MOPAC internal coordinates of N, CA, C and O (Angstrom, degrees):
PM7 1SCF
backbone

  N    0.0000 0     0.00 0     0.00 0    0    0    0
  C    1.4200 1     0.00 0     0.00 0    1    0    0
  C    1.5614 1   112.27 1     0.00 0    2    1    0
  O    1.2310 1   119.63 1   -49.22 1    3    2    1
  N    1.3900 1   118.31 1   130.78 1    3    2    1
  C    1.4233 1   119.53 1  -176.28 1    5    3    2
  C    1.5111 1   111.43 1   -76.14 1    6    5    3
  O    1.2310 1   121.70 1   -34.43 1    7    6    5
  N    1.2255 1   114.35 1   145.57 1    7    6    5
  C    1.5093 1   116.08 1   178.92 1    9    7    6
  C    1.4777 1   108.77 1   -80.68 1   10    9    7
  O    1.2310 1   120.18 1   -43.74 1   11   10    9
  N    1.3591 1   117.26 1   136.26 1   11   10    9
  C    1.4408 1   122.73 1   176.80 1   13   11   10
  C    1.4491 1   113.46 1   -63.83 1   14   13   11
  O    1.2310 1   120.09 1   -41.22 1   15   14   13
  N    1.2863 1   117.43 1   138.78 1   15   14   13
  C    1.4785 1   124.47 1   176.54 1   17   15   14
  C    1.5933 1   109.78 1   -77.79 1   18   17   15
  O    1.2310 1   120.86 1   -50.41 1   19   18   17
  N    1.3834 1   115.96 1   129.59 1   19   18   17
  C    1.3788 1   114.64 1  -175.54 1   21   19   18
  C    1.5754 1   110.50 1   -80.76 1   22   21   19
  O    1.2310 1   122.30 1   -37.48 1   23   22   21
  N    1.2391 1   113.20 1   142.52 1   23   22   21
  C    1.5114 1   118.87 1   178.93 1   25   23   22
  C    1.5154 1   104.46 1  -111.58 1   26   25   23
  O    1.2310 1   125.61 1   -53.38 1   27   26   25
  N    1.3503 1   106.83 1   126.62 1   27   26   25
  C    1.5030 1   121.80 1  -174.65 1   29   27   26
  C    1.5149 1   107.70 1   -92.60 1   30   29   27
  O    1.2310 1   120.88 1   -32.25 1   31   30   29
  N    1.2992 1   115.92 1   147.75 1   31   30   29
  C    1.3980 1   124.95 1   178.37 1   33   31   30
  C    1.5148 1   112.56 1   -71.78 1   34   33   31
  O    1.2310 1   119.32 1   156.18 1   35   34   33
  N    1.3133 1   118.90 1   -23.82 1   35   34   33
  C    1.4674 1   125.72 1  -174.62 1   37   35   34
  C    1.5408 1   108.19 1  -124.56 1   38   37   35
  O    1.2310 1   116.47 1  -106.86 1   39   38   37
  N    1.2686 1   124.32 1    73.14 1   39   38   37
  C    1.3645 1   127.71 1  -174.54 1   41   39   38
  C    1.5539 1   109.36 1   -68.39 1   42   41   39
  O    1.2310 1   120.72 1   -18.99 1   43   42   41
  N    1.3983 1   116.22 1   161.01 1   43   42   41
  C    1.4392 1   122.65 1   176.47 1   45   43   42
  C    1.5428 1   109.22 1   -64.43 1   46   45   43
  O    1.2310 1   121.73 1   -36.19 1   47   46   45
  N    1.3856 1   114.29 1   143.81 1   47   46   45
  C    1.5083 1   114.11 1  -175.90 1   49   47   46
  C    1.5543 1   108.37 1   -65.77 1   50   49   47
  O    1.2310 1   121.93 1   -29.61 1   51   50   49
  N    1.2172 1   113.91 1   150.39 1   51   50   49
  C    1.5155 1   123.07 1   174.53 1   53   51   50
  C    1.4861 1   108.27 1   -62.11 1   54   53   51
  O    1.2310 1   122.45 1   -35.19 1   55   54   53
  N    1.3168 1   112.91 1   144.81 1   55   54   53
  C    1.5618 1   117.18 1   174.68 1   57   55   54
  C    1.4595 1   108.63 1   -69.54 1   58   57   55
  O    1.2310 1   121.88 1   -29.57 1   59   58   57
  N    1.3413 1   114.01 1   150.43 1   59   58   57
  C    1.5239 1   122.86 1   179.81 1   61   59   58
  C    1.5423 1   103.64 1   -64.99 1   62   61   59
  O    1.2310 1   121.36 1   -53.28 1   63   62   61
  N    1.3015 1   115.00 1   126.72 1   63   62   61
  C    1.5598 1   123.98 1   171.02 1   65   63   62
  C    1.4635 1   108.53 1  -128.35 1   66   65   63
  O    1.2310 1   118.33 1   -18.72 1   67   66   65
  N    1.3216 1   120.79 1   161.28 1   67   66   65
  C    1.3872 1   122.83 1   166.62 1   69   67   66
  C    1.4588 1   112.49 1   -62.32 1   70   69   67
  O    1.2310 1   121.10 1   -20.37 1   71   70   69
  N    1.3248 1   115.50 1   159.63 1   71   70   69
  C    1.4814 1   118.84 1   178.20 1   73   71   70
  C    1.4880 1   111.85 1   -58.47 1   74   73   71
  O    1.2310 1   119.91 1   141.15 1   75   74   73
  N    1.3254 1   117.78 1   -38.85 1   75   74   73
  C    1.4210 1   123.66 1  -174.95 1   77   75   74
  C    1.6075 1   106.43 1   -70.19 1   78   77   75
  O    1.2310 1   118.21 1   142.36 1   79   78   77
  N    1.3619 1   121.02 1   -37.64 1   79   78   77
  C    1.4832 1   123.59 1  -178.93 1   81   79   78
  C    1.5453 1   101.83 1   -70.00 1   82   81   79
  O    1.2310 1   117.77 1   139.59 1   83   82   81
  N    1.2943 1   121.84 1   -40.41 1   83   82   81
  C    1.4472 1   123.29 1  -176.62 1   85   83   82
  C    1.6729 1   107.51 1   -59.70 1   86   85   83
  O    1.2310 1   123.16 1   131.38 1   87   86   85
  N    1.3000 1   111.54 1   -48.62 1   87   86   85
  C    1.4003 1   116.80 1  -178.07 1   89   87   86
  C    1.5478 1   114.87 1   -60.65 1   90   89   87
  O    1.2310 1   123.50 1   140.09 1   91   90   89
  N    1.2481 1   110.90 1   -39.91 1   91   90   89
  C    1.5435 1   121.44 1   174.92 1   93   91   90
  C    1.5087 1   112.32 1   -61.00 1   94   93   91
  O    1.2310 1   122.02 1   136.82 1   95   94   93
  N    1.3715 1   113.74 1   -43.18 1   95   94   93
  C    1.4551 1   120.11 1  -177.14 1   97   95   94
  C    1.5379 1   108.39 1   -72.36 1   98   97   95
  O    1.2310 1   120.50 1   137.16 1   99   98   97
  N    1.2797 1   116.66 1   -42.84 1   99   98   97
  C    1.4968 1   118.49 1   169.63 1  101   99   98
  C    1.5137 1   118.53 1   -53.57 1  102  101   99
  O    1.2310 1   122.53 1   138.00 1  103  102  101
  N    1.3757 1   112.77 1   -42.00 1  103  102  101
  C    1.3982 1   118.19 1   175.41 1  105  103  102
  C    1.5486 1   112.04 1   -66.13 1  106  105  103
  O    1.2310 1   118.82 1   141.31 1  107  106  105
  N    1.2569 1   119.86 1   -38.69 1  107  106  105
  C    1.5944 1   119.47 1   169.22 1  109  107  106
  C    1.5136 1   115.62 1   -60.46 1  110  109  107
  O    1.2310 1   122.04 1   134.56 1  111  110  109
  N    1.3154 1   113.71 1   -45.44 1  111  110  109
  C    1.5057 1   117.18 1   177.97 1  113  111  110
  C    1.5106 1   112.98 1   -61.18 1  114  113  111
  O    1.2310 1   120.78 1   138.43 1  115  114  113
  N    1.2565 1   116.11 1   -41.57 1  115  114  113
  C    1.5443 1   119.19 1   177.28 1  117  115  114
  C    1.6272 1   112.23 1   -64.34 1  118  117  115
  O    1.2310 1   121.81 1   137.24 1  119  118  117
  N    1.3504 1   114.15 1   -42.76 1  119  118  117
  C    1.3854 1   114.26 1   171.74 1  121  119  118
  C    1.4171 1   120.77 1   -58.68 1  122  121  119
  O    1.2310 1   121.08 1   138.31 1  123  122  121
  N    1.3538 1   115.53 1   -41.69 1  123  122  121
  C    1.4272 1   124.16 1   173.01 1  125  123  122
  C    1.5049 1   115.68 1   -59.99 1  126  125  123
  O    1.2310 1   121.29 1   135.16 1  127  126  125
  N    1.3796 1   115.14 1   -44.84 1  127  126  125
  C    1.4735 1   123.55 1  -175.61 1  129  127  126
  C    1.6268 1   103.84 1   -73.40 1  130  129  127
  O    1.2310 1   118.50 1   141.79 1  131  130  129
  N    1.3376 1   120.47 1   -38.21 1  131  130  129
  C    1.4248 1   117.76 1  -175.60 1  133  131  130
  C    1.5988 1   110.29 1   -75.23 1  134  133  131
  O    1.2310 1   122.41 1   165.51 1  135  134  133
  N    1.3356 1   112.98 1   -14.49 1  135  134  133
  C    1.4953 1   113.96 1  -178.95 1  137  135  134
  C    1.6176 1   113.72 1   -67.38 1  138  137  135
  O    1.2310 1   124.48 1   156.75 1  139  138  137
  N    1.3732 1   109.01 1   -23.25 1  139  138  137
  C    1.4612 1   119.11 1   174.49 1  141  139  138
  C    1.4659 1   114.27 1    66.61 1  142  141  139
  O    1.2310 1   117.08 1  -165.53 1  143  142  141
  N    1.3174 1   123.17 1    14.47 1  143  142  141
  C    1.4454 1   120.81 1  -179.51 1  145  143  142
  C    1.5597 1   112.99 1  -112.56 1  146  145  143
  O    1.2310 1   120.94 1  -160.17 1  147  146  145
  N    1.2518 1   115.81 1    19.83 1  147  146  145
  C    1.5711 1   120.45 1   179.25 1  149  147  146
  C    1.5002 1   108.24 1   -97.96 1  150  149  147
  O    1.2310 1   123.18 1   -31.18 1  151  150  149
  N    1.3303 1   111.51 1   148.82 1  151  150  149
  C    1.3696 1   120.90 1   174.71 1  153  151  150
  C    1.5426 1   112.11 1   -60.57 1  154  153  151
  O    1.2310 1   116.88 1   -28.89 1  155  154  153
  N    1.3126 1   123.55 1   151.11 1  155  154  153
  C    1.4535 1   125.49 1  -177.96 1  157  155  154
  C    1.5733 1   110.65 1   -51.04 1  158  157  155
  O    1.2310 1   120.73 1   135.41 1  159  158  157
  N    1.3639 1   116.21 1   -44.59 1  159  158  157
  C    1.4381 1   119.99 1  -175.23 1  161  159  158
  C    1.5202 1   112.20 1   -65.60 1  162  161  159
  O    1.2310 1   120.27 1   135.26 1  163  162  161
  N    1.2970 1   117.09 1   -44.74 1  163  162  161
  C    1.4757 1   120.29 1   171.65 1  165  163  162
  C    1.5036 1   114.85 1   -61.78 1  166  165  163
  O    1.2310 1   120.59 1   141.33 1  167  166  165
  N    1.3349 1   116.48 1   -38.67 1  167  166  165
  C    1.4329 1   118.87 1   173.91 1  169  167  166
  C    1.5703 1   114.39 1   -60.32 1  170  169  167
  O    1.2310 1   122.70 1   136.88 1  171  170  169
  N    1.2094 1   112.43 1   -43.12 1  171  170  169
  C    1.6262 1   116.27 1  -179.47 1  173  171  170
  C    1.5255 1   106.31 1   -72.61 1  174  173  171
  O    1.2310 1   119.25 1   146.59 1  175  174  173
  N    1.3630 1   119.05 1   -33.41 1  175  174  173
  C    1.4938 1   116.85 1  -179.47 1  177  175  174
  C    1.5013 1   108.55 1   -67.90 1  178  177  175
  O    1.2310 1   118.55 1   137.63 1  179  178  177
  N    1.3472 1   120.37 1   -42.37 1  179  178  177
  C    1.4054 1   125.67 1   178.37 1  181  179  178
  C    1.5134 1   112.15 1   -65.97 1  182  181  179
  O    1.2310 1   119.44 1   139.04 1  183  182  181
  N    1.3336 1   118.67 1   -40.96 1  183  182  181
  C    1.4453 1   123.14 1   179.57 1  185  183  182
  C    1.6174 1   107.18 1   -61.57 1  186  185  183
  O    1.2310 1   121.79 1   132.45 1  187  186  185
  N    1.2262 1   114.18 1   -47.55 1  187  186  185
  C    1.5546 1   123.70 1   177.41 1  189  187  186
  C    1.5507 1   110.46 1   -52.88 1  190  189  187
  O    1.2310 1   120.53 1   124.53 1  191  190  189
  N    1.3467 1   116.59 1   -55.47 1  191  190  189
  C    1.4725 1   123.07 1   175.36 1  193  191  190
  C    1.4725 1   108.75 1   -57.55 1  194  193  191
  O    1.2310 1   117.21 1   135.68 1  195  194  193
  N    1.3570 1   122.92 1   -44.32 1  195  194  193
  C    1.3588 1   119.49 1  -179.46 1  197  195  194
  C    1.4756 1   116.79 1   -63.64 1  198  197  195
  O    1.2310 1   119.75 1   145.56 1  199  198  197
  N    1.3819 1   118.08 1   -34.44 1  199  198  197
  C    1.4072 1   122.11 1   175.66 1  201  199  198
  C    1.6172 1   108.83 1   -64.57 1  202  201  199
  O    1.2310 1   120.89 1   133.64 1  203  202  201
  N    1.2811 1   115.90 1   -46.36 1  203  202  201
  C    1.5107 1   119.92 1   179.60 1  205  203  202
  C    1.5493 1   110.29 1   -58.37 1  206  205  203
  O    1.2310 1   120.48 1   129.01 1  207  206  205
  N    1.3704 1   116.70 1   -50.99 1  207  206  205
  C    1.4105 1   121.04 1  -178.31 1  209  207  206
  C    1.5427 1   110.91 1   -61.10 1  210  209  207
  O    1.2310 1   119.08 1   137.58 1  211  210  209
  N    1.3958 1   119.36 1   -42.42 1  211  210  209
  C    1.4637 1   121.36 1   179.04 1  213  211  210
  C    1.5208 1   109.47 1   -64.45 1  214  213  211
  O    1.2310 1   119.35 1   139.47 1  215  214  213
  N    1.3395 1   118.84 1   -40.53 1  215  214  213
  C    1.5027 1   120.27 1  -178.85 1  217  215  214
  C    1.5825 1   113.30 1   -64.24 1  218  217  215
  O    1.2310 1   122.82 1   142.91 1  219  218  217
  N    1.3057 1   112.20 1   -37.09 1  219  218  217
  C    1.4269 1   119.98 1   178.55 1  221  219  218
  C    1.5106 1   109.66 1   -71.57 1  222  221  219
  O    1.2310 1   119.71 1   131.77 1  223  222  221
  N    1.3539 1   118.16 1   -48.23 1  223  222  221
  C    1.4269 1   118.28 1   173.62 1  225  223  222
  C    1.5601 1   118.55 1   -58.77 1  226  225  223
  O    1.2310 1   121.72 1   143.38 1  227  226  225
  N    1.3487 1   114.31 1   -36.62 1  227  226  225
  C    1.3909 1   118.93 1   177.22 1  229  227  226
  C    1.6396 1   113.76 1   -64.85 1  230  229  227
  O    1.2310 1   124.21 1   141.02 1  231  230  229
  N    1.3470 1   109.52 1   -38.98 1  231  230  229
  C    1.4384 1   114.78 1   178.04 1  233  231  230
  C    1.6041 1   110.37 1   -67.49 1  234  233  231
  O    1.2310 1   118.25 1   143.09 1  235  234  233
  N    1.2817 1   120.94 1   -36.91 1  235  234  233
  C    1.3258 1   123.51 1   170.15 1  237  235  234
  C    1.5229 1   119.17 1   -59.79 1  238  237  235
  O    1.2310 1   123.07 1   136.86 1  239  238  237
  N    1.3730 1   111.71 1   -43.14 1  239  238  237
  C    1.3701 1   118.62 1   174.42 1  241  239  238
  C    1.4853 1   116.18 1   -62.16 1  242  241  239
  O    1.2310 1   121.62 1   137.67 1  243  242  241
  N    1.3052 1   114.51 1   -42.33 1  243  242  241
  C    1.6018 1   123.78 1  -178.67 1  245  243  242
  C    1.5608 1   104.36 1   -63.64 1  246  245  243
  O    1.2310 1   118.97 1   136.01 1  247  246  245
  N    1.3693 1   119.56 1   -43.99 1  247  246  245
  C    1.4075 1   122.82 1   178.16 1  249  247  246
  C    1.4720 1   114.14 1   -53.70 1  250  249  247
  O    1.2310 1   122.91 1   132.28 1  251  250  249
  N    1.5516 1   112.02 1   -47.72 1  251  250  249
  C    1.3718 1   116.99 1  -178.09 1  253  251  250
  C    1.5357 1   117.03 1   -68.22 1  254  253  251
  O    1.2310 1   122.90 1   146.91 1  255  254  253
  N    1.3778 1   112.05 1   -33.09 1  255  254  253
  C    1.4476 1   119.14 1   172.29 1  257  255  254
  C    1.4930 1   115.35 1   -63.51 1  258  257  255
  O    1.2310 1   121.92 1   138.77 1  259  258  257
  N    1.3461 1   113.92 1   -41.23 1  259  258  257
  C    1.5053 1   117.50 1   172.72 1  261  259  258
  C    1.4508 1   112.79 1   -60.52 1  262  261  259
  O    1.2310 1   119.55 1   137.00 1  263  262  261
  N    1.2870 1   118.47 1   -43.00 1  263  262  261
  C    1.5113 1   124.29 1   176.64 1  265  263  262
  C    1.5179 1   116.99 1   -57.85 1  266  265  263
  O    1.2310 1   124.07 1   138.23 1  267  266  265
  N    1.3479 1   109.79 1   -41.77 1  267  266  265
  C    1.4380 1   118.17 1   175.59 1  269  267  266
  C    1.4961 1   111.74 1   -66.76 1  270  269  267
  O    1.2310 1   120.88 1   138.04 1  271  270  269
  N    1.3251 1   115.92 1   -41.96 1  271  270  269
  C    1.5098 1   121.10 1   174.39 1  273  271  270
  C    1.5405 1   108.24 1   -53.65 1  274  273  271
  O    1.2310 1   123.13 1   133.56 1  275  274  273
  N    1.3402 1   111.61 1   -46.44 1  275  274  273
  C    1.5918 1   114.35 1  -171.29 1  277  275  274
  C    1.5162 1   105.05 1   -71.61 1  278  277  275
  O    1.2310 1   117.21 1   145.15 1  279  278  277
  N    1.3618 1   122.91 1   -34.85 1  279  278  277
  C    1.4320 1   118.07 1  -177.86 1  281  279  278
  C    1.4853 1   110.57 1   -74.06 1  282  281  279
  O    1.2310 1   119.25 1   152.09 1  283  282  281
  N    1.2558 1   119.04 1   -27.91 1  283  282  281
  C    1.4431 1   116.73 1   175.38 1  285  283  282
  C    1.4832 1   118.08 1   -88.12 1  286  285  283
  O    1.2310 1   119.32 1  -179.79 1  287  286  285
  N    1.3938 1   118.91 1     0.21 1  287  286  285
  C    1.4380 1   121.79 1  -178.88 1  289  287  286
  C    1.5384 1   113.21 1   -75.27 1  290  289  287
  O    1.2310 1   121.98 1   -31.64 1  291  290  289
  N    1.3246 1   113.81 1   148.36 1  291  290  289
  C    1.4350 1   122.17 1   176.18 1  293  291  290
  C    1.4761 1   110.84 1  -127.33 1  294  293  291
  O    1.2310 1   118.21 1   -25.03 1  295  294  293
  N    1.3394 1   121.01 1   154.97 1  295  294  293
  C    1.4320 1   123.23 1   177.29 1  297  295  294
  C    1.5727 1   113.22 1   -91.30 1  298  297  295
  O    1.2310 1   119.63 1     2.61 1  299  298  297
  N    1.3158 1   118.31 1  -177.39 1  299  298  297
  C    1.5139 1   118.95 1  -167.18 1  301  299  298
  C    1.6506 1   105.92 1   -64.86 1  302  301  299
  O    1.2310 1   119.12 1   161.67 1  303  302  301
  N    1.2509 1   119.29 1   -18.33 1  303  302  301
  C    1.4290 1   121.44 1  -179.87 1  305  303  302
  C    1.5261 1   114.08 1   -96.85 1  306  305  303
  O    1.2310 1   121.45 1  -173.55 1  307  306  305
  N    1.3929 1   114.84 1     6.45 1  307  306  305
  C    1.4445 1   119.45 1   176.74 1  309  307  306
  C    1.5678 1   114.26 1    82.71 1  310  309  307
  O    1.2310 1   120.48 1  -169.30 1  311  310  309
  N    1.3009 1   116.69 1    10.70 1  311  310  309
  C    1.5254 1   122.51 1  -176.92 1  313  311  310
  C    1.5279 1    99.35 1   -89.03 1  314  313  311
  O    1.2310 1   123.29 1   -35.72 1  315  314  313
  N    1.3561 1   111.29 1   144.28 1  315  314  313
  C    1.4871 1   117.24 1   173.33 1  317  315  314
  C    1.5923 1   113.10 1   -64.18 1  318  317  315
  O    1.2310 1   121.37 1   -39.93 1  319  318  317
  N    1.2984 1   114.99 1   140.07 1  319  318  317
  C    1.4340 1   123.08 1   175.52 1  321  319  318
  C    1.5561 1   108.89 1   -74.21 1  322  321  319
  O    1.2310 1   119.42 1   -43.43 1  323  322  321
  N    1.3113 1   118.72 1   136.57 1  323  322  321
  C    1.4707 1   114.79 1   178.98 1  325  323  322
  C    1.4239 1   107.83 1  -134.24 1  326  325  323
  O    1.2310 1   120.16 1   -18.38 1  327  326  325
  N    1.2462 1   117.29 1   161.62 1  327  326  325
  C    1.5456 1   121.82 1   173.77 1  329  327  326
  C    1.5604 1   105.98 1  -148.61 1  330  329  327
  O    1.2310 1   120.04 1   -19.45 1  331  330  329
  N    1.3254 1   117.53 1   160.55 1  331  330  329
  C    1.5037 1   115.32 1  -179.65 1  333  331  330
  C    1.5181 1   110.55 1   -64.17 1  334  333  331
  O    1.2310 1   119.83 1   -35.02 1  335  334  333
  N    1.2915 1   117.94 1   144.98 1  335  334  333
  C    1.3680 1   126.14 1   175.03 1  337  335  334
  C    1.5337 1   116.84 1   -64.81 1  338  337  335
  O    1.2310 1   118.67 1   -53.33 1  339  338  337
  N    1.2572 1   120.14 1   126.67 1  339  338  337
  C    1.4730 1   116.74 1  -177.43 1  341  339  338
  C    1.4438 1   118.27 1   -87.63 1  342  341  339
  O    1.2310 1   120.10 1   180.00 1  343  342  341

């Protein structure tokens, strides 16, 4: 009988991926979970990974949206707002 893999409450952070790679990974996770043929432990591990990937992707998306808002911003005289490039 195989020993069950322990699932920790505080997993290692997901590695940094592009937003597109994160979206693709989330799609893969959803397909596997929807298949319904995984053991409970594997389902929980994938769900946990999916939450981490989704939160990371959401943070990158929000940062991009803030940057777009900054780039489209104008001051009271209609001049574009600028800041140094990072």
